[in-house]
N, C-alpha and C positions, 0 to 999 in steps of 0.2 A: 474900478466899478467892480460889483460884488453880483450882478443878475446872474452871473453864471454858476453861482452857489444856490440860488433860490430853488432847482429840482431836491437838491440835496437837504435843504432846509425844511422843505415839503416833508421828507420822509421822516422827519427827528420826532422820533415820540412824547419827547419831554415838550412841544410847542407848546406855547399857550395859545387858549382860543381866540384872544384878539389878534394874534399875529397868524394862525391859522386863517383867520376870515379875510385878512390883508392879502394874503397870498393869493386865496381865492378869488379876490376882486381883480387880482392882476392875471389871473391864469387867461383870462378873454386875450390877452397880445402874446402869450406864450405857452406853445402847443407843448411844449417841454415840461413846464410849469404845470401845467392841467397834469399831463400823463404822469407825474409823480405823485400828485395830489389824489388820483384817482387809484393809487394803490394803498392808499391808509385804510383801514377798515373802522376806523373811530369818527369818521364823518357825522352819521346822523342824517333822517331823511332831507332836511332842511340842505345843507352843505352840498351831499351827494348829487341833489338835483342841481345845483349851484354851477358845482364842477360839470357836470353830464352836458349842461347847457352851453359850457364854452368849448367841448372838445370831444369827438365822435371816439376816438381809440379811448379815453379817460370813461365815458359812457356805458361803453361795451366791457369795459373790465368791472366798473361797478355793478351793471346788471349780471355778469356771470357771477359775480361773488355774494349776488344775493342781498346787494346796499341801493340796489334802486329799485323802483317799480311803477308802472305806469301812474299808480295815482301821484306819485312825487315829480315823477318827470313830465314835462309836457311836449310829449313827442308825437311828432306827424310821420306814421308811418311812411306816407309817399316821399317827405322830405328826407327823413332819416332813418331810412330801409333797414341799416347794418344794425342801428342802434333798437329798433324795434324786432329786428330777428334776435336779438341778444336776448331781450325780455321774454320772447316768445320759447325762447332753449330753456329758459329758467320757469316755465310756467307762472310768469308776470306780466303778460299781455293778453289781451282779449281777443277772444275769436275774431271779431270782426278785423282784426289787421290782417288774420290769415288770409282772409276774404280779398282783402286788398291787396297784399303783396303777391297772393297769388296771381292777379291781374297787371302787376308791375311791368312796365317797358322793358327794364334791365333783365335779361335773361339769365345772370348771375345771382340776381336777386332770388329769382325765382327757384333756381338750381340748390341755391341755401335754406329757402323755404321749406325743400321735401324732407329735408334733416330733423324739423322740427318735431317733437312729440305731441301725441294728443292733438293732430289736426282733424277736424272734423271732416267727414266724409265727403260733404259735397266740395270741398277744398280739395280731397285727392281726386276725387275726378275731375275735377277742373286740371290740375296736375296734370294725370294720365292722358289727357286728350290735348296739353301744350304743344304747339305746333313745332318747337324746338325738340327734339329727339334727346339730348342731352338733360333738359329737365325732365323728361319720362324716366330717362335711365338712372339720373340722381335716385326719383322716385321710386324704381325699382330696388335700388340699393338700401335706402333709408326707411321704407314704408314698415311700422308694424302692424301694419293691417294683412291677414293673411290672404282674405279675399282677394285684397289689391293685388298681393305680392304674385298671386297664383294667377290672376288675369294677364299682368305683364310678362311673368315667362314664357307666356305664349304669343307675345308681341311678336309681328312679323319682320321687327327690325329686330337684328342681332346684338347689337350695344345695349339694348333695353332688356334682353335677356341675360346677359352678361352682369348689370346689375343685380338681376333677380338671384342668378346662381352664387351671389355673395352674400346674400340677405336670408339670416337664420330664421327670418320669419314666413320664407316662403314654404308653401306644404311640404312634404316629402315626395309625396307623390310627381308635384310638378320639379322638383330638383331630379329625380331618377330621370322623368321625361327628356331632362336637357342633356342628360349623358348618354340614354340609350337611342332617343329619338322617338320612342314608342309612343303613338298619338298625336305626336306633334308635328305639324305642317314646316316644310324646311321656312328657313329665315329668306326674305326676300331681298334685304338689303343691310348693309353695314355703315360705317363711317367711310371707310375707303371706298366703294364704288358709289358712296353718294358725291363724291366729289372728283373722282378719278377715274378716266377709263383703264378697264381692267384690261389683259392683267396688271396689278402694279402692286411695285413693293417700296415702301417709303424709306428713304433714305434717311440712315438715322442722324445725320450730320446734315439734314437740310437747311438750305441756308433763307428760306422764306421765312420771313417776320410774323406773317399772318397765318402761318400754318399750325393747323391742331392736330395734326395726327400723329399717333404715339412711333418714334422709332421701330421702323421692324414693320411698322401696319402692313397688312398684307391682303390681297383678295382676287382670285383668278375667276372668280366665280361664285366660290363655295365660303365668301366670309372668312376664310382659313385662321389668321390670326386672331380675331375676335370670337370664332367657334375653339380655338384652342385656348384662350383666358377664359370661356365660360368652362370648358372642362376643368380647368386649375381651379377655377374657385368653385364650381361643385363637388372637386375632390376634398378638399377641406374642408367643407361647410360642415359642423357637426349635426345638422339636420338633414344632410343627404342619407337615404336608407345604406348601409353597410354594404348589402350585397351590390348595389349600384355602384358606388364607391369603388370596389375593391375591384370590378369588370377592368378598371382601367390600371392595375399593377403592370401588367405586361405592356404599357403605352409606350412608343419611342420616345416622348418627349421628357427629359429629365426634369423638368420643370413640374410637369403633372405628376410623376413619380415622387418627386420632394414633397408635394403640395399631400398628399396622399399618406406621406411618411408622416405626416402631422396629427393625424387623427389618432384619439386614445379609444377607439371602440372596434379597431381590427382584430380577426383573428390570429392565433399566435403564429400561424404557419405563413400567416401573409406577411407578418414582420419579420418572419427567419428569411422570406424570398428578398424582399427589400433590404435587409443587412448585408446582403452579399450584393447589393447593386454594383454597376461599375462606376457608379457616378459618388466621389467622396462624398458630396453634401446630404445625399439621400441616406447614406449609412449613418452617416452624425446624426440627422434627424431622428432615425432609429435610435440610435443608442442611447438619445438624451429624453427618448418620450416615456413616462411613469407608467404607459401600458404594458411593456414589455415585462415578460412572467422571468422568473430567476434563471430556469435553464437557460434561455436567450443571452441573459445579462452575464451568465460564467462563460458560454460560448463566446462571447465576443471579447470578454476580458483576457479569455485564453489566445485568442489570435483569432477567432474563427472572421474577423472583419479587418480591415487595418485602417489607422489614423482615426478610431474613435476613443480612447484611454480617456480624454478629458471631457469628453459629452457624457461617457458612462460614470464619469465619478460624479456629474452633476446631477445624476438619475437620481431621483428620492427616494426610490425602489431598491438601490444597489447594495446588498450584502456587505456588511462592515468588511469580514475579511476579504471580500473582493475590493472593496474602496482601499482596504491598506496596501493591497498588490498595486493599485493604480496608481496610489500616491509613490510606490517607489518606481514608476515607470514613465510617468508622465509630471509637467510642472505646472501643479495648482497655485494659484496666484492668492493673497491676503484676501481671501472669501470664505464666507460661511457657508458650508456646503449645504445642500438640503436632507441630507441623509443624517449629517452631524446635527443640525437642528433639530429633527425627533428622536434623536437618539436617547433611550432610557440612561438615567443615571448609573445604571449597572453597565451599563456599552460605553458609557462615555470615560467609567475608571477604566475600562479592560483596555481601549485605544490607549489613554493617558499611559498606562502601565507599557506600552509598546516599545521594543527596543529600538524601533524605528522612529527617530526625530522627525521625519516627514508624516508619521500617522499624529504624533503625539501634536505637532502643529495645527493640524486641522482641528483638534477637540480646543485648544487656545483661542480658537475663533469665536466660540460662543462665549455669550456675556452674561450669563446667568447661570456659572458652575457653583457648585459647591465649596464652600470657603475651603476646605481641606485641599480639595482637587485644584483650584484657582493659584491656592499659596505652592503647591508643589510644581505648579508648571511655571510659574513665575521665580522658581528656584533653578529651573532647568539647566543644565549647563551648555545646552545648543540653544543658539543666539535666536536661531528661528520661532523656537518656540515660545523665549521668553518675550520676542517682539511680537507675535501673537497676541498672547494672552496679556500683554502691558497695558493696554487701554480698559481692561474690565474693572466697572467699579467695586468698590472696595478695597481693593489694596493698600496696605500700609505705606506710609512714608519709608518705613525702614525696608519693606519688601522692594520698592520703586528705586530706592537709593541704592540697594544692593544690584539690583539689577542693571544700575548705570554703572556702577562700580566693575560689575564683572563683563559686562558686554560693550560697554563703551557707544562710541559714537551711532553701532548697529541699532541700537534700541531707543535712542533719544527721542526720536520724533514722536514712538507712539507711547511712550512714556509720558511725554507733554500733552497726548491726546487723550490722557486720563482725567475723567471727569472730577475725582477725588485728588488730582496732585494738589498738595499742599503749594500755596502761594511762594514759600521760601525754595521749595524745586524748583519752581518754574522760573525762579529769579538764576539760581546757578543753571540750569539748563540754561537760559538765554546770554549766560556770560561765558560759556562753552569754549574754549580754543582748540582748534577753529571753530568757527562758527556753523552748527549744522543748519542749514537753510529749510531745510522739512521740519524740523522740529521748532523753528521761528514761526513756520507759519500755523504749527498747532497752538505755540504758546500764544499768536496774537487771538485765537479762535476761542480760546480757552478762558470761560467766563470767573475762573479765579484768578488769573493772570492779574500781577500788581504793576503801579506805572513803572516800576524799578524793571519790570520784566519784560513790559512791552518796546521799553526805551531801543535795547537794543534789536528788537524786532523790525524797527522803521528802518536798518540798512538794508533790509531785505527786497527787494522791486516787488516780489508777489505778497511779502509778509505787510508790507506798509499800508495799503488801503484795509488790510482788517484791523492793523493793529489802530489805525486813524478813525475807526468807528468804536473800539474797545471803551466804554465807560470808565473803566479806570485810567485812562490813559491822564497825565498831567494837564489842568487846564493850559498854561501856559504854551505847552507842548503843543497842545490840540489845536489853538488859535494859530499856532505859527505855519500848521497844515494847510488850513487856507488857505495860503499863497503858494501852494505846493503846485509844482509843473507839471506834475499829473492830474489829470483833472478827476480822475477816480479818486485820487487819495483827498482831494480838496472837498470835492463832494462827499467822499464818508465821512471827513471832519464835519461837514455843516451838518449830517446826518447825526451827530453824536448828540445823545441827549444830556451828556456831560457838559456842552457848549454852554457858556457862561450868555445871561438873560439878556444881559445889555450889549452882547457880541451878535446874540440873533437879532435884538432891535437893530443895531447899528447894518448887520447885513439887507434888512427889510429896507433899509434907508437907502440901499444904495451909494453908502458914502465911500469915499477911497480910503484907503490905508486903514482900514481894519486889518488887514492879512499883516499887514506888518507889526503888529503888537510883539509878535516874538517868532523865532524860527529854528527850525530843527535843520 
């Protein structure tokens, strides 16, 4: 039987309309098939509504993709609240739905409603007065109405205040009060003292299946863990006034100092103070912060703080001479660094002329280099430099073949990833002895790969499903893969647009024996 292949067939972009309609008809009894159909972007209103009627998850996906509207789908928000919430999230549901969901008996539905945009004021008021503190706390976190956020920042429950502390729409004065306490009455309760006799500290490995307290949650009468989390959220909130946030620089909690180090509006002297924090995570956060000035960057690079070289290298404001130094003292992976991404042509040329291959390699990660600079890096005697630039568009077949001849297996995978790699070159790379598995995976992804190049890819476990989905795969081989023992491979073959029409029809007929027409 071939019913297990139908989800793959449902994803096939070459599926004729008649077969698509037949699949939609079967989706009512096959949730996996309905889910696959929900991923299509070409259904149209009528088909999208039909798929949505069959499956909740598919309906939610279609709503978030903008392919389903309240007018298309017959949605009762009380019966299918998740679908109604998805449509409200995309601005495709009427305000009346929000009013119905604000009174929904399921607390989780009301909590989810709080994050939907554009809620009417009366709905916000209803949610703010909800008997479940979890709903009110979620509203404090998500509301885009400053007046509501300000009111909830002064709520008597500490959990609600914690939500308001993380909300960027909370007014600055209210955020400052959450840090300083000025003009703010102490909270009267928290989730811990709501449920347990205090003093109480929650076991991180609590065996109770019905317990919703976070590990380490604690209250000795001052709602300590919740107040701590409130300060941490306010410290990182960009709407919190700088002066109020800066007052936390000496806080004994490293989590609060770490959150403070994320901010991009602190005075340079405060960054300098945090840069010598005893906790490595705080120092690393400062080093990667784009708001720190050049003097501090140079001080850190020279050893003013330990263990931050990799973070400094990823700072978009690091001077190129400092970056060149860092490239020699820390390992930087095959990634385009922010400072290299914004470098001028002159700066790139200077870095590409460096005597240090580790610096030249950084330039090679750009994909918009001037042709002469690109070609020079491709001819670099250092394999790491050539490997970095190998996927660059525009490299000639001659350059790519010279690179392979010079550096061998070390550059094969990156050459195979080049979007302009000629089909003949990909065939040669696929036949390399011994096989380079990473290269086979890149060949299987490359749109220019031929049937001859894809055939060796089928021998690699990870390249096999990629090759099975490639439209250049030979039809006889493709049909044989429908019987593959790996469901991922068989599904990929069913989704391949090169699958013959008669095979699609046979798969939909659930007839036995289709898979055996050929084999690999």
